C-alpha positions in Angstrom: -9.7 2.0 18.2 -7.0 1.8 15.7 -6.8 -0.3 12.6 -3.2 -1.1 11.6 -3.7 -2.4 8.0 -3.6 0.0 5.2 -6.4 -0.4 2.7 -5.6 3.0 0.9 -2.2 2.7 -0.4 -1.6 5.1 -3.4 -5.2 5.5 -3.9 -6.6 6.4 -7.4 -3.5 8.1 -8.5 -0.3 6.0 -8.0 3.0 8.0 -8.3 4.9 8.2 -11.6 8.0 6.1 -10.7 10.3 7.9 -13.2 11.8 4.4 -14.3 15.1 5.0 -15.8 15.2 5.7 -19.3 11.5 6.7 -19.6 10.5 2.9 -19.1 6.8 2.2 -18.9 7.3 -1.1 -17.0 10.0 -2.4 -14.7 10.3 -6.0 -14.8 11.8 -7.9 -11.9 12.9 -11.6 -11.9 13.3 -13.3 -8.6 15.0 -16.9 -8.5 14.1 -18.4 -5.1 17.3 -20.6 -3.8 15.7 -22.8 -0.9 17.4 -26.2 -1.8 19.2 -27.2 1.2 17.5 -25.0 3.5 14.1 -26.8 3.7 12.7 -28.6 6.7 14.9 -31.8 7.4 15.9 -33.7 10.3 19.4 -33.5 8.9 19.2 -29.8 9.4 17.9 -30.1 13.1 14.2 -29.9 12.0 11.5 -31.9 13.7 10.1 -33.3 10.4 10.5 -33.6 6.8 9.5 -30.8 4.2 6.1 -30.7 2.9 5.8 -27.4 1.0 6.3 -26.4 -2.9 7.1 -29.6 -4.5 5.8 -32.1 -7.1 3.9 -33.9 -4.2 0.8 -31.8 -4.0 -0.8 -32.2 -0.5 2.4 -33.8 1.0 2.4 -34.2 4.8 5.6 -33.6 7.0 7.0 -36.7 8.4 7.7 -36.2 12.0 11.2 -37.6 13.0 11.9 -39.1 9.5 13.5 -38.2 6.4 11.4 -38.1 3.1 13.8 -39.3 0.3 11.5 -38.5 -2.3 11.0 -35.0 -1.0 14.8 -34.4 -0.6 15.4 -35.5 -4.1 12.8 -33.2 -5.5 14.7 -30.5 -3.9 18.2 -31.7 -5.0 16.9 -31.5 -8.5 16.4 -27.8 -8.1 20.0 -27.5 -7.0 21.7 -30.0 -9.4 19.8 -29.3 -12.6 17.0 -26.8 -12.4 19.4 -23.9 -11.2 21.8 -24.3 -14.1 19.0 -24.6 -16.5 17.8 -21.3 -15.2 21.4 -19.7 -14.9 21.9 -20.6 -18.5 18.6 -18.9 -19.6 18.8 -15.8 -17.2 22.6 -15.1 -16.8 22.3 -12.0 -19.1 19.5 -10.4 -17.2 19.5 -8.7 -13.8 18.0 -11.0 -11.5 17.5 -11.2 -7.8 18.0 -14.4 -5.8 16.2 -15.0 -2.7 18.9 -17.1 -1.1 18.1 -19.1 2.1 21.5 -18.7 4.1 21.7 -22.3 4.9 21.1 -23.5 1.4 23.7 -20.9 -0.1 26.3 -22.3 2.4 25.5 -25.8 1.0 25.8 -24.8 -2.6 29.2 -23.0 -3.3 29.2 -23.8 -7.0 25.8 -22.0 -7.4 27.0 -19.1 -5.4 29.8 -18.6 -7.5 27.6 -18.9 -10.6 25.3 -16.2 -9.1 28.2 -13.8 -8.6 29.5 -14.5 -11.8 26.4 -13.2 -13.5 26.2 -10.3 -11.2 22.9 -11.2 -9.9 21.8 -9.5 -6.5 21.7 -12.1 -3.7 19.0 -11.1 -1.1 18.4 -12.9 1.9 15.5 -15.4 2.2 15.9 -16.0 5.9 18.2 -18.4 7.7 16.2 -21.6 7.0 13.1 -22.2 4.8 10.8 -22.9 7.5 7.5 -21.7 8.9 8.0 -18.5 11.2 4.3 -17.9 12.2 4.7 -19.7 15.5 8.1 -19.0 16.4 8.7 -16.6 19.5 9.7 -12.9 18.7 13.2 -13.4 20.2 13.8 -16.4 18.4 12.9 -14.8 15.0 14.9 -11.9 15.6 17.9 -14.1 16.5 17.2 -16.0 13.3 17.4 -12.9 11.1 20.7 -11.9 12.7 22.1 -15.2 12.1 20.8 -15.3 8.5 22.6 -12.0 7.9 25.8 -13.2 9.5 25.9 -16.4 7.4 24.7 -14.8 4.3 27.7 -12.4 4.5 30.2 -15.0 5.2 29.1 -17.3 2.3 28.7 -14.5 -0.4 31.0 -11.8 0.9 28.5 -9.1 0.9 25.8 -8.4 3.5 22.2 -8.6 2.0 20.4 -5.5 1.2 17.1 -7.1 0.6 15.0 -9.4 2.8 12.2 -11.9 2.2 11.2 -14.5 4.6 8.3 -15.8 2.6 7.0 -18.2 5.3 6.7 -15.2 7.6 5.0 -14.1 10.9 3.0 -11.1 11.6 6.2 -9.5 13.1 8.6 -10.4 10.3 8.5 -7.0 8.5 9.0 -4.9 11.6 11.8 -7.0 13.0 13.6 -6.9 9.6 13.2 -3.2 9.6 14.4 -2.8 13.1 17.9 -4.1 11.9 18.3 -1.3 9.8 20.0 -3.5 7.5 17.8 -3.5 4.3 17.3 -1.2 1.4 14.0 -3.1 1.1 11.9 -5.8 2.6 9.9 -8.0 0.4 7.3 -9.8 2.6 4.2 -8.1 1.2 1.9 -8.4 -1.8 -0.1 -5.2 -1.5 0.8 -3.0 -4.5 2.2 -2.8 -7.9 4.8 0.0 -6.9 7.3 0.1 -3.9 5.7 1.9 -0.8 7.3 3.1 2.5 6.4 2.0 5.9 7.3 3.5 9.4 8.3 1.4 12.5 9.4 3.9 15.1 12.1 6.0 13.8 12.6 3.6 11.0 11.4 4.3 7.6 11.4 1.1 5.7 10.9 0.7 2.0 8.7 -2.2 0.9 9.4 -3.7 -2.6 6.2 -6.3 -2.9 6.5 -9.6 -4.2 4.2 -11.8 -6.0 2.4 -15.1 -5.3 0.4 -15.0 -8.6 3.1 -14.5 -11.2 5.0 -17.3 -9.4 5.7 -20.7 -10.6 4.6 -22.1 -7.0 1.3 -22.3 -8.6 2.6 -25.4 -10.4 2.6 -27.0 -6.8 -0.7 -25.9 -5.4 -4.3 -26.8 -6.0 -5.9 -24.8 -8.9 -2.7 -23.7 -10.0 -0.8 -24.0 -13.3 -1.1 -27.4 -15.0 1.0 -26.6 -17.9 3.7 -24.3 -19.1 1.4 -22.7 -21.6 -0.8 -21.6 -18.7 2.2 -20.0 -17.0 2.9 -18.3 -20.2 -0.5 -16.9 -20.6 -0.7 -15.6 -17.1 2.7 -13.9 -16.9 2.2 -12.4 -20.6 -1.2 -11.1 -19.6 -0.1 -9.7 -16.4 2.8 -8.0 -18.2 0.5 -6.7 -21.0 -1.8 -5.3 -18.6 0.9 -3.4 -16.6 2.4 -2.3 -19.7 -0.5 -0.5 -21.0 -1.2 1.0 -17.8 2.5 2.4 -17.6 4.5 3.2 -14.4 4.2 0.0 -12.8 6.4 -3.0 -11.8 6.0 -6.8 -12.5 7.5 -9.3 -10.3 7.9 -12.8 -11.3 8.9 -15.5 -9.0 10.8 -18.5 -9.8 12.0 -21.8 -8.0 14.8 -24.0 -9.3 12.8 -27.1 -8.6 9.7 -26.2 -10.4 10.3 -23.8 -13.4 13.6 -25.4 -13.7 12.0 -28.6 -14.9 12.1 -29.0 -18.8 8.5 -29.0 -19.3 8.2 -25.8 -17.9 11.3 -23.9 -18.5 10.5 -23.1 -22.2 7.2 -21.3 -21.2 9.8 -18.9 -19.0 11.8 -18.3 -22.2 8.9 -17.6 -24.3 7.7 -15.1 -21.9 11.0 -13.3 -21.9 11.1 -13.3 -25.5 7.7 -11.5 -25.6 8.8 -8.9 -22.9 12.3 -8.3 -24.8 10.2 -7.6 -28.1 8.4 -4.6 -26.3 9.6 -1.1 -26.0 10.0 0.8 -22.6 11.0 -2.1 -20.5 13.6 -1.9 -17.5 14.6 -5.2 -16.4 16.0 -4.7 -13.1 17.0 -6.2 -9.7 15.0 -5.6 -6.6 18.0 -3.6 -5.2 18.1 -1.4 -8.2 14.3 -0.7 -8.0 14.6 0.0 -4.2 17.5 2.3 -4.8 15.8 4.3 -7.7 12.7 4.5 -5.6 14.6 5.9 -2.6 16.3 8.5 -4.8 13.1 9.4 -6.7 10.5 9.2 -4.1 12.2 9.6 -0.5 9.9 8.9 2.4 8.5 12.1 3.9 6.9 11.7 7.1 3.3 13.6 7.6 0.8 13.9 10.1 -1.4 10.9 10.6 -4.7 11.5 12.2 -5.1 7.8 13.3 -2.0 8.2 15.4 -3.0 11.4 17.2 -4.2 11.4 20.7 -7.6 12.7 21.4 -6.7 16.2 22.4 -4.5 16.8 19.2 -6.9 15.2 17.1 -9.9 17.7 18.3 -7.6 20.6 18.2 -6.6 19.7 14.5 -10.2 18.7 13.3 -12.6 20.2 15.8 -13.3 23.2 13.3 -14.1 21.3 10.2 -17.8 21.3 11.1 -18.5 24.8 12.1 -18.3 25.4 16.1 -18.8 21.8 16.4 -15.8 19.9 18.0 -18.1 17.1 19.5 -18.0 15.6 15.8 -14.2 15.5 15.9 -14.2 14.0 19.7 -16.7 11.3 18.8 -14.7 10.5 15.4 -11.5 9.8 17.4 -13.2 6.8 19.1 -13.8 5.1 15.9 -11.9 2.5 14.1 -9.3 4.8 12.5 -6.5 3.5 10.6 -3.8 4.6 7.6 -7.1 4.8 5.3 -8.2 7.8 7.4 -4.9 9.6 7.0 -6.1 11.3 3.8 -8.7 14.1 3.3 -11.2 11.6 2.0 -10.6 9.1 4.8 -11.2 11.7 7.6 -14.2 13.1 5.7 -15.6 9.5 5.9 -14.9 9.3 9.7 -16.4 12.7 10.5 -19.4 12.4 8.4 -20.3 9.2 9.9 -20.5 10.8 13.3 -22.7 13.8 11.7 -25.0 11.4 9.9 -25.6 9.1 12.9 -26.2 12.2 15.3 -29.8 12.9 16.3 -31.8 15.7 14.3 -31.4 17.9 17.3 -27.6 17.7 17.2 -27.4 18.1 13.5 -29.7 21.1 13.9 -27.1 22.6 16.2 -24.5 22.3 13.4 -26.5 23.9 11.0 -27.5 26.8 13.4 -23.7 27.2 14.2 -23.2 28.4 10.6 -23.3 32.1 9.8 -25.7 33.8 7.6 -24.0 34.4 4.2 -22.7 38.1 4.0 -24.7 38.7 7.4 -24.0 40.5 10.4 -21.1 38.4 11.6 -19.3 39.1 8.4 -19.8 42.7 8.5 -18.6 42.9 12.0 -15.5 40.5 11.1 -16.7 37.8 13.6 -16.6 34.8 11.3 -14.2 31.8 11.7 -11.1 32.0 9.5 -12.4 29.3 7.4 -15.8 30.9 6.8 -14.2 34.4 6.3 -12.0 32.9 3.5 -14.7 30.8 1.9 -17.2 33.9 1.7 -14.4 36.1 0.4 -13.5 33.7 -2.2 -17.1 34.0 -3.6 -17.0 37.6 -3.5 -19.4 37.9 -0.7 -17.1 40.4 1.1 -17.5 42.8 -1.7 -21.2 43.2 -2.2 -22.9 46.5 -3.8 -25.8 47.9 -1.3 -28.4 46.3 -3.5 -26.8 43.0 -3.1 -26.2 43.2 0.5 -29.8 44.1 0.7 -31.1 41.2 -1.3 -28.9 38.8 1.0 -30.5 40.3 4.0 -33.9 39.9 2.8 -33.3 36.4 1.8 -31.5 35.4 5.1 -34.3 36.6 7.2 -37.0 34.9 5.0 -35.2 31.6 5.0 -34.4 31.5 8.8 -38.1 32.4 9.5 -39.2 29.6 7.3 -37.0 26.8 8.1 -35.5 27.5 11.5 -31.6 27.5 10.3 -29.3 29.7 8.1 -29.2 29.0 4.2 -26.1 26.7 3.9 -24.3 26.3 0.6 -20.6 25.5 -0.1 -19.7 28.8 -1.6 -16.5 27.3 -3.1 -18.5 25.3 -5.7 -20.5 28.6 -6.5 -20.2 32.1 -7.8 -22.1 34.9 -6.5 -24.8 34.6 -9.2 -25.2 30.9 -8.7 -25.6 31.5 -4.9 -28.2 33.9 -5.3 -30.1 31.5 -7.7 -29.7 28.6 -5.4 -31.0 30.9 -2.4 -34.2 32.0 -4.5 -34.7 28.3 -5.4 -34.4 26.5 -2.3 -36.2 28.9 -0.1 -39.5 27.6 -1.2 -38.7 24.0 -0.3 -40.4 22.1 2.6 -38.5 22.1 5.7 -37.6 18.3 5.6 -36.2 18.7 2.1 -34.2 21.8 3.0 -32.9 20.1 6.2 -31.4 17.4 4.0 -30.1 20.0 1.6 -28.4 21.9 4.3 -26.9 18.8 5.8 -25.4 17.6 2.5 -23.8 21.2 2.0 -22.5 21.1 5.5 -20.8 17.7 4.5 -19.4 19.1 1.4 -18.0 22.2 3.2 -16.1 19.8 5.4 -14.9 18.0 2.7 -13.4 21.1 1.0 -11.9 22.2 4.4 -10.1 18.9 4.7 -8.7 18.9 1.3 -7.1 22.2 2.3 -5.7 20.6 5.3 -4.6 17.1 4.3 -3.3 15.1 1.3 
C-alpha cells in the first residue's frame, strides 16, 4: 500500500533559501487577472459565474447570463486593475493571467508588460477542472500556452490553474514548459516534486493571505482585517527568517476603494522593514533552482519488496522479516527519511509476538563476546562495538564482560543489549552492572527499547 501525499516536507529544519542580498523574507505579490475568462454563456459555458464576487453564496444560472455578476467582473477590468496598477507598478508582481481574459484586455496586458510584471498562466478559462476528463484538461493547458504566447508575446514560465483537478500539477509538469507550478498551498518555501523523469518545482501559493476571503463566509469584512492578517503573517515569517510570503489579489476585490488602502498600508509596513526581497514568482523559482537544484534520492516508499528487504532487512539484527512486513504498510513520502522508516519498522517490531521479539533479541551478539573475537559479527555490529572501544579491551575488561554476559543470559534468556553508540566503555559497564539485577519483564522491555534505538542509529547512517 502506498500513500502519495507528503506529510513530511522539510521537517523540523527547512533549508536556508539564501535569498538575494541576505534578505530574511521573500515577499511575492500575485495579481489574478480573471475578468473576461469566467463562466459565461458568451464564452461557450453552460451557466453564469458564481464564484468570488460581492454576491456571497451566488448560484450559477444555467443557460442564462447574470448581468450583476458580469458587471462585478467588469469592474475588476475597468477600474480595479488600474487602481492596483498605479499602486504596484514599481514592484515586481506576478500576474496569474487567464488566457482568454488576457485576450479580451489588450490595454491591461500592455500595462502589465510596461511595468515589467511577470505574466504567468492562470489557465485557458476561469472555470472548474475537477470533473474535466484528463485529455480535455491536457488540451486546455496546451491551448492556454498557445493563446497566452500569442497575446503576450512570451510563453508562460509559471502555471496556476486555481480551480484545479487532482491531475493538474502532473499535467502541467508533463508539458516541460514551466519553471514552477503554483497549484499547492503546502509550504512556506518552494519544493521539488517528481513525475516520471520530470523534476517539477512547486512555488506554493496562498488562500489565507488572499483577498478572496472578502468574498467567502467568515472571511474579511473590512480592510482593517485584511491589513491585520497580512501584517501579522509577514511579521511572523520575518521573525522566523528564511521564508516566503505570498499575497493573492484580485482586481474586482481588493481593487475596490474600500479595500485598496489596506493593501497600501500593508506595503508601507513591509517597505519599512530591513531584509525584504520583493520578487516575482519566476525570480523566486529561478533562484531556488540555482541555489537548491533537485537531487533525486532513494525513496523506500517506491521500492519493490525485494529491493526494500535487501536495503533494510539488516537494520534489526538478522531479522529481515521485520522489513518484509513493513513493506506491506501504508508507506509514503513521510517514510522516505530515517525517522519515517524507523517508525515503519518499529511498528512491525512492536506488534510482533513476544516469541518473535525474543528472536530479535537473541539474534544480537554478546558485547565483546566470542563472535567479536572470531570476527563473525555483522558489519554494523562490528562498527558499533569498535566505536565504543569494545574491540580493544584489556584482559581484565574482557574477563569482566565475559562474566557479565554469562550471568545476564543465564538470568534473562537473551543477551545484554545496549546502543553502544550512545555510551562509552565505562557507561556500558555501569549499565550492565545496574540492569543485570532487573526482573525479566523489566529487562525484556529495556532490551526491546535498545533494539529500537540501535535501528534508529543505523537508519540515520543510511538515510537523510
